[in-house]
KEKE-3310 file (N, C-alpha, C; in steps of 0.2 Angstrom, whole numbers, plus 5000, padded with zeros to 4 digits):
npx = (4883:4894:4894:4900:4900:4900:4889:4895:4904:4895:4889:4899:4902:4891:4893:4898:4889:4879:4865:4861:4858:4864:4866:4866:4879:4880:4890:4897:4897:4910:4911:4896:4879:4868:4852:4843:4833:4829:4822:4811:4814:4827:4845:4852:4858:4859:4857:4849:4836:4844:4844:4852:4861:4873:4887:4899:4916:4928:4946:4962:4978:4980:4970:4958:4942:4926:4912:4895:4880:4863:4847:4830:4830:4841:4857:4871:4887:4898:4914:4924:4931:4926:4928:4929:4915:4912:4910:4922:4925:4933:4932:4920:4906:4895:4887:4894:4890:4878:4867:4859:4865:4877:4895:4911:4928:4938:4953:4961:4970:4976:4977:4961:4945:4933:4921:4906:4894:4878:4868:4855:4856:4847:4837:4825:4821:4817:4817:4819:4835:4850:4866:4882:4896:4911:4926:4941:4954:4972:4977:4981:4997:5000:4995:5006:5012:5002:5005:5006:5005:5010:4997:4987:4972:4967:4954:4947:4942:4940:4938:4931:4940:4952:4969:4976:4982:4988:4989:5003:5002:4992:4975:4963:4964:4967:4966:4960:4968:4976:4990:5001:5013:5024:5034:5048:5059:5074:5069:5057:5040:5025:5007:4997:4981:4968:4951:4935:4918:4913:4921:4932:4946:4963:4980:4996:5013:5028:5041:5047:5054:5065:5057:5045:5032:5037:5033:5034:5028:5011:4993:4978:4966:4970:4974:4990:4995:4990:4988:4983:4969:4956:4951:4940:4934:4943:4959:4976:4992:5008:5022:5040:5052:5067:5078:5080:5069:5058:5043:5031:5013:5001:4985:4972:4961:4955:4948:4947:4943:4934:4926:4924:4922:4934:4945:4961:4972:4986:4995)
npy = (4990:4980:4962:4953:4939:4928:4921:4909:4906:4904:4892:4883:4883:4876:4863:4852:4846:4833:4823:4808:4797:4788:4789:4780:4783:4789:4786:4799:4802:4805:4819:4819:4820:4820:4818:4824:4824:4834:4831:4831:4820:4818:4817:4828:4843:4844:4855:4864:4864:4860:4852:4838:4829:4816:4812:4802:4805:4800:4800:4803:4809:4826:4827:4837:4845:4852:4855:4857:4863:4865:4872:4877:4882:4890:4885:4874:4868:4856:4849:4836:4825:4809:4803:4791:4791:4804:4819:4829:4845:4852:4860:4873:4880:4893:4903:4901:4898:4902:4915:4909:4897:4884:4882:4874:4872:4858:4851:4835:4832:4820:4803:4795:4793:4805:4815:4822:4835:4839:4852:4862:4880:4888:4886:4873:4870:4862:4852:4849:4845:4847:4839:4841:4835:4840:4836:4845:4853:4854:4869:4884:4892:4905:4922:4936:4947:4961:4978:4989:5005:5015:5024:5020:5011:4995:4987:4971:4954:4938:4923:4907:4904:4910:4909:4896:4890:4880:4880:4877:4877:4885:4889:4886:4873:4874:4889:4903:4917:4933:4942:4954:4968:4977:4991:4999:5010:5007:5007:5012:5012:5003:5002:4989:4984:4973:4971:4963:4960:4948:4936:4929:4938:4936:4940:4940:4943:4943:4935:4928:4912:4899:4888:4893:4904:4913:4915:4930:4938:4937:4939:4938:4945:4958:4962:4962:4961:4962:4976:4981:4985:4974:4969:4961:4952:4956:4960:4966:4972:4979:4984:4985:4990:4982:4984:4992:4989:4976:4969:4956:4954:4944:4943:4935:4921:4915:4903:4888:4888:4899:4914:4930:4948:4961:4974:4981:4990:5002:5011)
npz = (4881:4889:4892:4904:4907:4894:4882:4878:4888:4898:4894:4894:4908:4912:4906:4912:4920:4919:4915:4923:4915:4902:4885:4870:4859:4842:4828:4818:4801:4790:4779:4778:4783:4797:4803:4817:4832:4846:4861:4875:4881:4879:4882:4895:4902:4919:4928:4921:4909:4897:4882:4874:4861:4859:4850:4841:4833:4823:4819:4811:4818:4815:4805:4798:4801:4797:4807:4808:4814:4811:4814:4819:4832:4844:4842:4850:4849:4854:4856:4863:4875:4881:4896:4908:4909:4910:4901:4894:4889:4875:4864:4859:4851:4848:4839:4826:4814:4801:4806:4821:4821:4823:4820:4819:4817:4818:4822:4823:4837:4840:4834:4835:4844:4847:4856:4850:4855:4851:4855:4863:4865:4872:4887:4890:4877:4862:4847:4829:4820:4810:4809:4802:4794:4787:4778:4778:4769:4772:4782:4774:4772:4785:4783:4780:4794:4799:4798:4812:4820:4834:4843:4835:4830:4825:4817:4816:4811:4817:4809:4803:4793:4797:4801:4812:4829:4841:4859:4870:4884:4890:4888:4874:4861:4843:4840:4833:4825:4822:4816:4820:4817:4826:4827:4835:4845:4856:4872:4871:4877:4875:4876:4873:4868:4867:4862:4862:4859:4856:4859:4872:4874:4870:4872:4864:4864:4855:4845:4829:4827:4821:4825:4825:4832:4846:4862:4872:4881:4888:4890:4898:4904:4906:4919:4926:4938:4956:4957:4946:4935:4931:4915:4912:4899:4890:4884:4889:4887:4893:4885:4884:4873:4872:4863:4848:4835:4829:4836:4837:4837:4843:4841:4848:4854:4869:4871:4861:4844:4844:4836:4829:4829:4833:4841:4840:4849:4850:4861)
capx = (4885:4898:4892:4906:4899:4898:4885:4899:4907:4889:4888:4905:4901:4886:4894:4900:4883:4875:4860:4865:4856:4868:4862:4871:4882:4880:4896:4896:4900:4914:4907:4890:4875:4864:4846:4841:4828:4830:4815:4811:4817:4834:4850:4852:4862:4854:4856:4843:4834:4848:4844:4858:4862:4880:4889:4907:4919:4935:4950:4969:4981:4981:4964:4954:4935:4921:4906:4890:4873:4857:4840:4826:4832:4848:4861:4877:4891:4904:4919:4928:4933:4922:4933:4926:4908:4911:4912:4927:4925:4939:4930:4913:4904:4888:4885:4899:4887:4873:4862:4860:4867:4884:4900:4917:4933:4942:4959:4962:4976:4979:4972:4956:4938:4931:4913:4902:4888:4873:4863:4852:4859:4842:4834:4818:4820:4817:4816:4823:4841:4854:4873:4885:4904:4915:4933:4945:4961:4976:4976:4986:5002:4997:4997:5011:5009:4999:5009:5002:5009:5008:4992:4982:4968:4965:4948:4947:4937:4943:4933:4933:4945:4958:4974:4975:4987:4987:4994:5006:5001:4986:4970:4961:4967:4964:4964:4961:4972:4978:4997:5003:5020:5025:5041:5050:5066:5076:5067:5050:5035:5019:5002:4993:4974:4963:4945:4930:4912:4911:4925:4937:4952:4970:4986:5003:5019:5034:5044:5047:5060:5064:5052:5038:5031:5040:5029:5038:5023:5004:4989:4971:4961:4972:4977:4996:4996:4984:4987:4980:4962:4954:4947:4935:4935:4947:4966:4980:4999:5013:5029:5046:5057:5074:5082:5077:5067:5051:5039:5025:5008:4996:4978:4969:4955:4957:4945:4948:4937:4930:4927:4921:4925:4939:4949:4967:4975:4993:4996)
capy = (4987:4973:4957:4950:4932:4927:4915:4902:4905:4901:4885:4879:4882:4871:4857:4846:4843:4829:4819:4801:4792:4788:4788:4777:4788:4787:4789:4804:4800:4810:4821:4817:4823:4816:4822:4822:4828:4835:4831:4832:4814:4818:4818:4835:4846:4844:4861:4867:4859:4861:4846:4837:4822:4814:4808:4801:4806:4797:4802:4803:4815:4831:4827:4843:4844:4857:4852:4862:4861:4869:4871:4883:4885:4893:4879:4875:4863:4855:4843:4834:4818:4806:4799:4788:4792:4811:4823:4834:4849:4854:4866:4875:4886:4895:4906:4902:4897:4907:4916:4906:4890:4883:4879:4875:4868:4854:4847:4830:4832:4813:4798:4792:4795:4811:4816:4829:4836:4844:4854:4869:4885:4890:4881:4871:4871:4856:4853:4845:4848:4843:4840:4839:4835:4841:4836:4851:4852:4857:4876:4887:4896:4911:4928:4940:4951:4968:4983:4994:5010:5018:5029:5018:5006:4991:4983:4965:4949:4931:4919:4900:4904:4913:4904:4893:4887:4877:4882:4871:4878:4889:4891:4880:4872:4877:4896:4908:4923:4938:4943:4961:4969:4984:4993:5004:5011:5004:5011:5014:5008:5003:4998:4985:4982:4969:4971:4960:4958:4941:4931:4930:4940:4934:4944:4937:4947:4939:4935:4922:4908:4893:4884:4896:4910:4912:4920:4933:4940:4936:4942:4936:4949:4965:4963:4958:4960:4964:4983:4983:4984:4968:4971:4957:4947:4960:4959:4972:4971:4984:4981:4990:4988:4981:4986:4995:4983:4974:4964:4953:4954:4939:4944:4928:4920:4911:4897:4885:4888:4905:4919:4936:4955:4963:4980:4981:4997:5003:5018)
capz = (4887:4888:4896:4906:4906:4888:4881:4877:4895:4902:4891:4896:4915:4913:4902:4916:4924:4914:4918:4924:4910:4897:4879:4865:4854:4835:4824:4813:4795:4786:4773:4778:4787:4801:4805:4824:4836:4853:4864:4882:4884:4877:4887:4896:4907:4924:4931:4918:4904:4890:4879:4869:4858:4859:4844:4840:4827:4823:4813:4812:4820:4809:4801:4799:4799:4799:4810:4808:4816:4809:4817:4820:4838:4845:4843:4853:4847:4859:4855:4868:4876:4886:4901:4914:4908:4910:4896:4895:4884:4872:4859:4859:4847:4848:4833:4821:4807:4799:4811:4827:4820:4825:4816:4822:4814:4823:4820:4828:4840:4840:4831:4840:4844:4851:4857:4848:4858:4848:4860:4863:4869:4877:4891:4888:4869:4858:4839:4824:4818:4806:4810:4796:4795:4780:4778:4775:4767:4777:4781:4770:4777:4788:4780:4783:4799:4797:4802:4816:4823:4840:4842:4830:4832:4820:4818:4812:4813:4817:4806:4803:4789:4800:4803:4819:4832:4848:4864:4874:4891:4892:4883:4870:4855:4837:4842:4827:4827:4818:4817:4819:4817:4829:4827:4840:4847:4862:4878:4869:4880:4872:4879:4868:4871:4863:4864:4858:4862:4853:4862:4877:4870:4873:4868:4865:4861:4854:4839:4825:4827:4816:4827:4825:4836:4852:4866:4877:4886:4886:4895:4897:4907:4907:4925:4926:4946:4960:4957:4939:4934:4926:4909:4910:4894:4886:4886:4889:4889:4892:4883:4883:4868:4875:4858:4842:4830:4828:4840:4834:4842:4841:4843:4847:4858:4875:4869:4854:4839:4844:4831:4830:4828:4838:4840:4843:4849:4853:4864)
cpx = (4888:4895:4898:4906:4896:4893:4889:4902:4901:4888:4893:4904:4896:4888:4895:4894:4878:4870:4863:4863:4860:4864:4868:4873:4882:4886:4894:4900:4904:4911:4900:4886:4870:4858:4844:4836:4829:4823:4816:4814:4825:4839:4850:4857:4857:4852:4850:4842:4837:4848:4850:4858:4870:4881:4897:4909:4926:4939:4957:4972:4982:4975:4960:4947:4931:4915:4901:4884:4868:4851:4836:4827:4839:4852:4868:4881:4897:4908:4923:4929:4928:4927:4929:4918:4907:4914:4917:4928:4932:4937:4922:4912:4896:4885:4890:4896:4882:4868:4863:4862:4875:4888:4907:4922:4938:4947:4961:4969:4980:4974:4968:4949:4936:4923:4911:4896:4884:4868:4860:4856:4854:4839:4827:4817:4821:4816:4820:4830:4845:4862:4877:4893:4907:4922:4936:4952:4966:4976:4982:4991:4999:5000:5003:5008:5007:5003:5004:5007:5006:5003:4987:4978:4966:4959:4948:4942:4941:4937:4936:4939:4952:4963:4973:4981:4985:4992:4996:5004:4995:4981:4968:4965:4963:4961:4965:4964:4974:4985:4998:5010:5020:5032:5042:5057:5067:5073:5059:5045:5028:5014:4997:4987:4970:4956:4940:4924:4910:4915:4929:4943:4958:4975:4992:5008:5025:5038:5045:5054:5060:5059:5045:5038:5033:5037:5034:5034:5016:5000:4982:4966:4963:4975:4984:4997:4990:4983:4984:4973:4961:4950:4942:4937:4940:4954:4971:4987:5003:5019:5034:5051:5064:5079:5078:5075:5060:5049:5033:5019:5003:4990:4974:4963:4958:4954:4947:4942:4933:4931:4923:4925:4929:4942:4955:4970:4982:4993:5003)
cpy = (4980:4968:4953:4942:4931:4921:4908:4901:4901:4894:4881:4878:4876:4864:4851:4843:4840:4825:4812:4796:4793:4786:4785:4783:4785:4790:4794:4802:4806:4812:4819:4821:4819:4821:4819:4826:4828:4835:4831:4825:4813:4819:4826:4837:4847:4850:4865:4862:4861:4854:4845:4830:4821:4810:4807:4803:4803:4799:4801:4809:4820:4832:4834:4843:4850:4853:4858:4859:4867:4867:4877:4886:4887:4887:4880:4868:4862:4849:4842:4827:4815:4801:4797:4790:4800:4814:4829:4839:4852:4860:4867:4880:4887:4897:4906:4900:4903:4908:4913:4899:4890:4880:4880:4870:4865:4850:4842:4831:4826:4809:4795:4794:4800:4811:4822:4829:4841:4846:4861:4874:4887:4885:4879:4872:4864:4857:4849:4849:4844:4845:4837:4840:4835:4840:4842:4849:4856:4865:4879:4891:4903:4917:4932:4945:4958:4973:4988:4998:5012:5023:5026:5012:5002:4987:4977:4960:4942:4927:4912:4899:4907:4907:4902:4891:4884:4878:4876:4871:4881:4891:4885:4879:4874:4884:4900:4914:4927:4941:4950:4963:4976:4985:4998:5004:5008:5009:5013:5009:5009:4999:4995:4983:4978:4968:4967:4959:4951:4935:4933:4931:4937:4937:4940:4942:4943:4940:4928:4919:4903:4888:4887:4902:4909:4917:4923:4935:4938:4938:4940:4942:4956:4966:4959:4957:4963:4972:4985:4981:4978:4971:4966:4952:4950:4959:4966:4970:4978:4981:4986:4987:4988:4984:4988:4989:4982:4968:4962:4953:4949:4940:4938:4927:4915:4904:4895:4886:4894:4910:4925:4943:4957:4970:4979:4988:4997:5010:5019)
cpz = (4887:4894:4898:4906:4899:4887:4881:4884:4899:4900:4894:4904:4916:4910:4906:4919:4919:4918:4919:4919:4904:4890:4874:4860:4847:4832:4819:4807:4792:4780:4772:4783:4791:4803:4812:4826:4843:4856:4872:4886:4882:4883:4888:4901:4913:4928:4928:4912:4897:4887:4874:4867:4858:4853:4845:4834:4828:4817:4815:4814:4814:4805:4803:4796:4801:4802:4811:4811:4814:4812:4818:4827:4838:4847:4847:4851:4852:4856:4861:4869:4882:4890:4907:4914:4909:4904:4898:4889:4881:4868:4860:4854:4848:4841:4827:4814:4806:4805:4818:4827:4822:4820:4819:4817:4819:4819:4825:4831:4840:4837:4837:4839:4849:4851:4854:4851:4854:4853:4859:4867:4874:4881:4889:4881:4866:4851:4835:4822:4813:4808:4804:4797:4788:4781:4775:4774:4772:4776:4777:4775:4779:4784:4783:4788:4796:4801:4806:4820:4830:4839:4837:4833:4825:4821:4813:4814:4812:4814:4806:4798:4791:4802:4811:4822:4838:4853:4868:4881:4893:4887:4879:4864:4848:4838:4835:4829:4821:4820:4815:4820:4820:4830:4832:4841:4854:4867:4877:4873:4877:4876:4873:4871:4865:4866:4860:4862:4860:4857:4868:4874:4874:4869:4870:4861:4861:4848:4835:4826:4822:4819:4828:4830:4843:4857:4871:4883:4883:4892:4893:4898:4908:4914:4926:4934:4949:4960:4951:4939:4929:4921:4907:4905:4889:4888:4885:4891:4888:4891:4882:4878:4871:4870:4852:4838:4830:4833:4836:4839:4839:4844:4842:4853:4864:4873:4862:4850:4839:4838:4833:4829:4834:4836:4843:4843:4852:4855:4866)
residu = (UNK:UNK:UNK:UNK:UNK:UNK:UNK:UNK:UNK:UNK:UNK:UNK:UNK:UNK:UNK:UNK:UNK:UNK:UNK:UNK:UNK:UNK:UNK:UNK:UNK:UNK:UNK:UNK:UNK:UNK:UNK:UNK:UNK:UNK:UNK:UNK:UNK:UNK:UNK:UNK:UNK:UNK:UNK:UNK:UNK:UNK:UNK:UNK:UNK:UNK:UNK:UNK:UNK:UNK:UNK:UNK:UNK:UNK:UNK:UNK:UNK:UNK:UNK:UNK:UNK:UNK:UNK:UNK:UNK:UNK:UNK:UNK:UNK:UNK:UNK:UNK:UNK:UNK:UNK:UNK:UNK:UNK:UNK:UNK:UNK:UNK:UNK:UNK:UNK:UNK:UNK:UNK:UNK:UNK:UNK:UNK:UNK:UNK:UNK:UNK:UNK:UNK:UNK:UNK:UNK:UNK:UNK:UNK:UNK:UNK:UNK:UNK:UNK:UNK:UNK:UNK:UNK:UNK:UNK:UNK:UNK:UNK:UNK:UNK:UNK:UNK:UNK:UNK:UNK:UNK:UNK:UNK:UNK:UNK:UNK:UNK:UNK:UNK:UNK:UNK:UNK:UNK:UNK:UNK:UNK:UNK:UNK:UNK:UNK:UNK:UNK:UNK:UNK:UNK:UNK:UNK:UNK:UNK:UNK:UNK:UNK:UNK:UNK:UNK:UNK:UNK:UNK:UNK:UNK:UNK:UNK:UNK:UNK:UNK:UNK:UNK:UNK:UNK:UNK:UNK:UNK:UNK:UNK:UNK:UNK:UNK:UNK:UNK:UNK:UNK:UNK:UNK:UNK:UNK:UNK:UNK:UNK:UNK:UNK:UNK:UNK:UNK:UNK:UNK:UNK:UNK:UNK:UNK:UNK:UNK:UNK:UNK:UNK:UNK:UNK:UNK:UNK:UNK:UNK:UNK:UNK:UNK:UNK:UNK:UNK:UNK:UNK:UNK:UNK:UNK:UNK:UNK:UNK:UNK:UNK:UNK:UNK:UNK:UNK:UNK:UNK:UNK:UNK:UNK:UNK:UNK:UNK:UNK:UNK:UNK:UNK:UNK:UNK:UNK:UNK:UNK:UNK:UNK:UNK:UNK:UNK:UNK:UNK:UNK:UNK:UNK:UNK)
# end
């Protein structure tokens, strides 16, 4: 049974509600680890007892780091900006590490200081944890697109090693993706569906230009208008080839840094 409100969506919905008491933020070292402990006196989300510690991380535009959190409890990592005393979430990860541990890859969108929140996923949970930052090399060029035909389903997995991009207008930054190639004749109509139980799916169809991937159509929840059924966290697009040739399908996530298994089908 698919759960429409994912764990990460629940965590994001609660992220803005903080306790009024501010706790001094410790700077995270590059290529280093910090030991911490969440207690009942820690900063917390006030709607429930979700305890957290806040840290800062500083880098230059384009710097790329992996941030991980390990503990005996179910962890959750958030990266964002603190503006006017309020935390504004940009990236979140629940189980990107081993087991219930968290790990996300963060590319600095600009030079400056960002906030990292190390917290519990479950309410009323406390304990020791380790948070570690590792500098990463620039990502390799993305692999060539995978060929997919009408009537086929491709199963795949987005991981921390999958290529990433950042949207200019909708969705999170550093979104992992897989690229597929679909060929057709002028007038052919295809229905493309992206499903995942691990992340909020997002579909884009377009083509490559000298400036990169150009989006022609995109979809978040399957409903293009009020007459179409919503697919919850899955995505669907209907596309008609205006001329014979090739279209590219970008199977990705709505939120930045999300990972997990998916299936892509073309009908």
